[in-house]
Every structure is written in C-alpha cells, then in structure tokens.
VOGU-5309 format. One line per 3 residues: their letters; for each residue x, z, y of C-alpha. Coordinates in Angstrom, 3 decimals, always signed. Each point is the difference from the previous one (the first is absolute). Example, Ala and Ser with C-alpha at 12.3 -4.5 7.8 and 13.67 -1.06 7.14 Angstrom:
BEGIN
as = +12.300:+7.800:-4.500; +1.370:-0.660:+3.440 $
END
This chain:
BEGIN
mie = +262.442:+267.270:+154.605; +2.053:-0.142:-3.212; -1.810:-3.114:-1.175 $
ewn = +0.496:-1.597:+3.424; +3.743:+0.798:-0.143; +0.278:-1.436:-3.551 $
wre = -1.708:-3.211:+1.019; +2.303:-0.274:+3.001; +3.073:+0.421:-2.226 $
ilv = -1.317:-2.545:-2.448; -0.581:-2.440:+2.837; +3.563:+0.512:+1.308 $
tgl = +1.348:-0.444:-3.513; -1.943:-3.215:-0.413; +1.357:-1.248:+3.316 $
ivl = +3.552:+0.797:-1.134; -0.516:-1.971:-3.215; -1.575:-2.860:+1.949 $
gaw = +2.919:+0.055:+2.451; +2.411:-0.083:-2.919; -1.736:-3.062:-1.388 $
vaa = +0.152:-1.656:+3.428; +3.710:+0.898:+0.347; +0.754:-1.460:-3.445 $
rlf = -1.876:-3.192:+0.847; +1.743:-0.175:+3.377; +3.389:+0.321:-1.689 $
sil = -0.907:-2.879:-2.343; -1.143:-2.169:+2.908; +3.150:+0.743:+2.006 $
vdr = +2.177:-0.954:-2.955; -1.968:-3.203:-0.660; -0.297:-1.213:+3.567 $
fgk = +3.024:+1.306:+1.833; +2.537:+1.164:-2.588; -0.082:-3.223:-2.005 $
rla = +0.023:-2.069:+3.174; +3.169:+1.753:+1.164; +1.501:-0.280:-3.479 $
rrt = -0.522:-3.771:-0.026; +2.145:-0.280:+3.135; +3.029:+1.497:-1.721 $
ass = +2.428:-2.130:-1.978; -0.265:+2.180:-3.118; -3.082:+0.132:-2.226 $
ldd = +0.815:+3.552:-1.148; -2.232:+1.636:+2.630; -2.944:-2.168:-1.143 $
yvl = +0.404:+1.254:-3.565; +0.333:+3.633:+1.079; -3.113:-0.151:+2.212 $
nai = -2.036:-1.482:-2.847; +1.289:+2.739:-2.300; -0.889:+2.976:+2.226 $
rwp = -3.226:-1.169:+1.655; -2.727:+1.394:-2.244; +1.904:+2.942:-1.627 $
vsl = +0.847:+1.426:+3.438; -3.608:-0.526:+1.116; -1.190:+2.073:-2.970 $
lif = +2.579:+2.681:+0.752; -1.315:+0.267:+3.575; -3.540:+0.370:-1.313 $
lfs = +1.007:+2.592:-2.631; +1.869:+2.103:+2.549; -3.061:+0.122:+2.225 $
vyv = -2.213:+0.929:-2.976; +2.422:+2.799:-0.808; -0.243:+1.305:+3.596 $
alh = -3.791:-0.293:-0.079; -0.376:+1.913:-3.286; +2.156:+2.871:+1.240 $
rfa = -2.527:+0.728:+2.710; -2.003:+1.732:-2.755; +0.707:+2.607:-2.633 $
fal = -1.695:-0.634:-3.349; +0.726:+0.370:-3.688; +1.090:-3.575:-0.714 $
lsf = +2.378:-0.234:+2.956; +3.097:+0.747:-2.087; -1.026:-2.572:-2.615 $
ldg = -0.638:-2.654:+2.660; +3.381:+0.814:+1.590; +1.677:-0.768:-3.304 $
vif = -1.917:-3.248:-0.418; +0.877:-1.145:+3.521; +3.662:+0.947:-0.509 $
vis = +0.217:-1.948:-3.279; -1.659:-3.053:+1.557; +2.296:+0.217:+3.031 $
vfl = +3.120:+0.203:-2.177; -1.273:-2.930:-2.032; -0.505:-2.036:+3.179 $
ivy = +3.465:+0.910:+1.329; +1.647:-0.972:-3.293; -2.085:-3.173:-0.155 $
tli = +1.023:-0.883:+3.571; +3.691:+0.543:-0.748; -0.279:-2.150:-3.120 $
rvs = -1.734:-2.774:+1.961; +2.695:+0.134:+2.688; +2.786:-0.165:-2.604 $
vav = -1.708:-2.951:-1.712; -0.361:-1.712:+3.385; +3.675:+0.525:+0.851 $
lgw = +1.184:-1.230:-3.398; -2.353:-3.001:+0.171; +1.297:-0.882:+3.456 $
yse = +3.607:+0.306:-1.135; -0.706:-2.118:-3.092; -1.472:-2.765:+2.152 $
kvv = +3.006:+0.213:+2.319; +2.447:-0.307:-2.901; -1.875:-2.963:-1.489 $
klr = -0.218:-1.680:+3.409; +3.723:+0.380:+0.638; +0.732:-0.867:-3.662 $
ege = +2.487:+2.865:-0.247; +0.018:+2.192:-3.089; -3.317:-1.266:-1.417 $
ala = +0.919:+0.966:-3.563; +0.979:+3.502:+1.086; -3.209:+0.360:+2.015 $
rel = -2.120:-1.026:-2.992; +1.676:+2.608:-2.181; +0.553:+2.862:+2.416 $
lpl = -3.047:+0.008:+2.286; -2.588:+0.651:-2.777; +2.185:+2.886:-1.185 $
adk = +0.273:+1.377:+3.547; -3.780:-0.277:+0.317; -0.575:+2.039:-3.163 $
vak = +2.559:+2.626:+1.008; -1.608:+0.394:+3.449; -3.458:+0.399:-1.553 $
lif = +1.327:+2.584:-2.453; +1.740:+2.004:+2.734; -3.032:+0.050:+2.334 $
tam = -2.361:+0.897:-2.858; +2.265:+2.859:-1.104; +0.147:+1.289:+3.593 $
gli = -3.798:-0.056:+0.207; -0.417:+1.884:-3.291; +2.511:+2.645:+1.078 $
mil = -1.874:+0.503:+3.288; -3.322:+0.383:-1.824; +1.390:+2.430:-2.573 $
dhf = +1.648:+2.058:+2.729; -3.257:+0.096:+1.996; -1.884:+1.477:-2.967 $
rid = +2.760:+2.597:-0.599; +1.096:-1.538:-3.299; +3.598:+0.863:-0.881 $
iks = +1.989:-3.218:+0.122; +3.487:+1.460:-0.361; +0.091:-0.498:-3.758 $
ilv = -1.273:-3.557:+0.387; +2.664:-0.777:+2.601; +2.729:+1.527:-2.179 $
tlg = -1.137:-2.081:-2.984; -0.131:-3.158:+2.093; +3.436:+0.768:+1.468 $
vgt = +1.595:+0.517:-3.414; -1.661:-3.133:-1.362; +1.085:-2.065:+2.997 $
lai = +3.568:+1.288:-0.316; +0.121:-0.892:-3.691; -1.353:-3.496:+0.649 $
gla = +2.405:-0.474:+2.909; +3.019:+0.959:-2.119; -1.096:-2.284:-2.828 $
lqd = -0.613:-2.961:+2.281; +2.620:+0.612:+2.671; +1.698:-3.385:-0.470 $
tla = -3.313:-1.859:+0.034; -1.204:+1.936:+3.040; +3.312:-0.619:+1.791 $
nml = -0.371:-3.739:-0.594; -3.609:+0.076:+1.196; +0.954:+1.857:+3.171 $
ggf = +2.858:-2.448:+0.488; -2.435:-2.907:-0.307; -2.352:+1.653:+2.476 $
tim = +2.929:+0.476:+2.422; +0.965:-3.665:-0.325; -3.606:-1.044:+0.627 $
ldr = -0.227:+2.094:+3.172; +3.497:-0.565:+1.386; +0.301:-3.637:-1.150 $
pfr = +3.798:-0.356:+0.180; -0.461:-3.357:-1.760; -2.764:-2.348:-1.094 $
vgd = -0.573:-2.286:-2.961; +2.265:-3.026:+0.460; +2.636:+1.813:+2.099 $
riq = +3.682:-0.300:-0.899; +1.487:+3.486:-0.238; +3.468:+1.287:-0.818 $
lst = +0.374:+3.529:-1.361; +2.844:+2.333:+0.849; +1.022:-0.218:-3.667 $
gen = +0.667:-3.739:+0.442; -3.062:-1.600:-1.606; -1.447:-2.922:+1.958 $
gdv = -3.272:-1.859:-0.559; -3.564:-0.870:+0.993; -2.829:+2.536:-0.345 $
qei = -2.539:-1.320:-2.506; -2.422:+2.902:-0.421; -0.462:+3.528:+1.337 $
gir = -1.705:+2.088:-2.680; -1.142:+3.582:-0.311; +2.950:+0.924:-2.247 $
str = +2.697:-2.529:+0.809; +0.971:-2.945:+2.186; +1.095:-3.305:-1.499 $
vlt = +2.809:-1.938:+1.671; +1.123:-3.473:-1.095; +3.774:-0.049:+0.443 $
vdg = +1.917:-3.034:+1.262; +1.251:-0.455:-3.592; -3.583:-0.507:-1.182 $
nml = -0.360:+3.383:-1.741; -2.913:+2.381:+0.544; +1.141:+3.383:+1.320 $
iip = -2.547:+2.795:-0.542; +0.674:+2.972:+2.288; -1.991:+3.292:-0.253 $
nsi = -1.590:+0.771:+3.355; +1.385:+3.547:+0.032; +3.529:-1.455:-0.032 $
lvk = -0.766:-2.850:+2.384; -1.224:+2.267:+2.823; +3.311:+1.906:-0.086 $
lmm = +2.267:-3.045:+0.241; +1.278:-1.606:+3.176; -0.830:-3.690:+0.129 $
tnh = +0.300:-3.061:+2.184; -3.110:-2.117:+0.495; +1.211:-3.533:+0.716 $
sfp = -3.551:-1.198:+0.712; -0.857:+2.549:+2.693; -0.665:-0.327:+2.881 $
dar = +0.378:-3.730:-0.789; +1.730:-2.254:-2.516; +2.923:-0.960:+2.227 $
arv = +3.481:+0.612:-1.356; +3.428:-0.025:+1.606; +2.552:-2.474:-1.329 $
mid = +3.725:+0.690:+0.470; +2.878:-2.228:-1.010; +3.671:+0.950:+0.305 $
mgv = +2.694:-2.611:+0.562; +3.751:+0.171:+0.542; +2.042:-2.497:+2.004 $
ayg = +3.747:-0.357:+0.137; +2.036:+1.780:+2.627; +0.405:-2.295:+3.024 $
sdt = -3.458:-1.599:-0.440; -2.404:-0.411:+2.937; -2.370:+2.919:-0.644 $
ela = -2.459:-1.063:+2.712; -0.360:-3.428:-1.604; -0.403:+1.591:-3.422 $
krl = -2.736:+2.307:+1.249; -1.809:-2.869:+1.699; +0.095:-2.062:-3.199 $
mve = -1.447:+2.901:-1.995; -2.885:+0.366:+2.481; -0.614:-3.763:-0.127 $
aae = -0.220:+0.177:-3.797; -2.612:+2.737:+0.276; -2.026:-1.780:+2.694 $
ahp = -0.072:-3.181:-2.088; -1.580:+1.747:-2.970; -3.850:-0.213:+0.030 $
evl = -0.521:+3.461:-1.522; +2.115:+1.895:+2.543; -2.085:+1.616:+2.742 $
rsp = +0.706:-0.767:+3.640; -1.032:+3.486:+1.078; +2.135:+2.021:-0.184 $
epv = +2.622:-2.672:+0.584; +2.850:-0.482:-2.481; +3.217:+1.592:+1.208 $
avf = +3.609:-0.186:-1.229; +2.579:+2.712:+0.696; +3.719:+0.521:-0.473 $
rgf = +0.200:+3.121:-2.148; +3.725:+0.621:-0.230; +3.372:-0.888:-1.457 $
ges = +0.381:-0.319:-3.738; +3.127:-0.149:-2.114; -0.126:-3.781:-0.214 $
aln = -2.793:-1.088:+2.361; -1.967:+0.637:+3.159; -3.341:+1.407:-1.188 $
lsl = -3.195:-1.509:+1.443; -3.645:+0.806:-0.814; -3.281:-1.806:+0.651 $
fcy = -3.259:+1.951:+0.362; -3.408:-1.670:-0.075; -3.512:+0.533:-1.399 $
tad = -2.198:-1.873:-2.440; -3.784:+0.263:-0.169; -0.220:+0.944:-3.702 $
frr = +2.343:+2.489:-1.647; -0.547:-1.788:-3.319; +1.861:-3.026:+1.403 $
rml = +2.963:+1.988:+1.273; +2.412:-0.953:-2.792; -0.811:-3.704:+0.294 $
vtd = +0.417:+0.098:+3.784; +3.300:+1.851:-0.392; +1.232:-2.656:-2.434 $
aly = -1.013:-2.816:+2.363; +1.708:+1.635:+2.993; +3.261:+0.539:-1.887 $
tat = -0.027:-3.636:-1.131; -0.763:-1.333:+3.495; +2.642:+2.220:+1.636 $
vak = +2.725:-1.098:-2.417; -0.882:-3.636:+0.733; +0.118:+0.543:+3.772 $
fag = +3.321:+1.840:-0.193; +1.454:-2.867:-2.039; -1.236:-2.548:+2.548 $
ahi = +1.567:+1.992:+2.856; +3.273:+0.499:-1.951; -0.441:+3.781:-0.004 $
eip = +1.889:+1.430:-2.940; -1.609:+2.569:-2.302; +3.062:+1.803:-1.385 $
ypi = +0.458:+1.758:-3.274; +2.177:+3.073:-0.497; +3.707:-0.823:+0.025 $
rtv = +2.802:+2.421:-0.719; +3.464:-1.078:+1.102; +2.961:+1.590:-1.786 $
rlr = +3.442:-0.338:+1.607; +3.074:+0.663:-2.103; +3.214:+0.969:+1.685 $
ers = +3.254:-1.071:-1.601; +2.571:+2.683:-0.532; +3.176:-0.850:+1.821 $
END
C-alpha cells in the first residue's frame, strides 16, 4: 500500500512537471503568435522589444515555479538544498528579465531619438551610462535578495555601500547634477539641435549640441556659449523654433497730428502684403495705438515664415512704409518743442 501510494505521488509529481513544461511552451507560443501580432498593430515598437525580452525568461520562471510546487509534495533530505538552488535560479531569471527589459526600453528610445534626429549626441553619451547603471542596480537587488534568503547579515554591507555612495555623490555632485540635467533635457526636450532659443538671462542663439555635461549654443554674434546642463534646466527660456519657425514682425510708425490714420494704416498693410516673405495667414493688421507727444502712433503686425529673416523683413517693411507715406504726402514728424516768450510790459 505504501509503495502504491509513493508511485501515485510520483506520477502526480511527474504530471505537474509535465504540465509546467506545457504551460511554459504555451506561454511562448502565445507571445510569438498573438502577442507579437498585436504588438505589430501598435504605432510604437516598444511592446515588440519588451515581448522579445520577457518571452523565454518568463517561460523558465513558470516551469521553475511548478517544479518547486512538485518537489514540496515530498519530504526528503535534499529538499532544503534544492529550495535554495531554485530560489537562486529564480532570482537570476528575474534580474535577467529586468535587465533585458531595460535594455529593450533604452534601445527603443535610442532608435526613436536617432529617427527624430533630436539629441543624438546626448543619447550616444547618456544611454550607455543609463544601461550600465540599470544593470548594476538590478544585480545589486538580486544579490541582496539572495543573501537575505540565506540569512546572511547584509546590514554592514548596506551601510558600507551607503557611506561609499554618499562620499562619491558629494565628490561628484556638480558632475552628477549636469548629467541629471542632460537626462532631463533628453526626456523633456524643451529644445532640439538647430532651435533658436533665448534665455531669461538675455543670451540668444542656435543650439549646436546637447551633451551629457553641457549644451553648446552659437550666439547671434558668432560666439559659442557653453552652458552646464544643471544651470540650463533651471532657466526660463523662449524657443523661437517651436512649435514652428514663424516669427511675428512689428513695426511702429508715427504720423503727424491731422493725418488720415485710416489711409496710413491701409498703406502699412499694403507694404506688408507686397513683401514676399510676409505670411498671408494670419493676415497683416495695422492699428492705431494712441497719442504721442508729437505724433499719432501706429503699429503693423504680421508674420514671417522664418524667424532668422525677421530683421531683414522688418527693415524692408520700414523702408516700404516710409516710401508709401511720402507718396501719399503723410508727414512723419519729429519731436518739436515750442517755447513762447512773453514780453514784460
């Protein structure tokens, strides 16, 4: 009867292991046939990378879990040893899966950055570092789990690692701040290479390179401005190239008191509409802004397609408006101060 019961338990155990193998294979097939098919229908390729990363490690984890359940149907001398082996292998597989997922995510993001041609230099420098840091963190987590499972005191190790990390962080705080700033710029993308930006401190120029430590901006004077990323992420800035390269052009004119302001406004709009670089949408518009000391103040608002041409367009519009005012005999006054002297009687 005892032998019959043992054989029955062994048979059930074998069926559990066989079922685990079937479940692992079924998971692999589902991922290959259905998961990847659904992933191909999405716009992003991230899910394809993640499915490839988790397919066989998760299958092995399913099989190991079932083996663990099957072994615990018996009580024998090597059970504790086999528990430890299965736990170590499981932790290894979990860490390996996390590392594969992180590599997949970073690879996908790198392809996206290269495809969009935004921050390629930063991606080349920062992504390999992020990959190594992720691997180090996941490996350390796995080792801590294993040591804790085998009742090995890890408090002293954690204290040593904490003190060492603190010392390194204090020594490299500026470098780390710049690296984190570069990572923030890469994720948030407030500007791209080639964009014209203006900082709240007044500097104005085109972004040439976004690096891991600093960002290089070519100023309008032709000088290279090197800004540490830790400072750049704290500054307010205006991106003249986003969401597009259009720029508003405004010219201010003054006409003499008594002039026909409606005619003057119409002439200003005609000057804008005649210029080939002024956009028709939104339409140019001229407004009467108020009374000055010596003139009636008028302003013209219009848009040009490229902010880099704004100064040239402004110059052309001023020149054309002055010519039109002269042709229509509209006077552009200059400040006059009249002094009246009273004779003493």
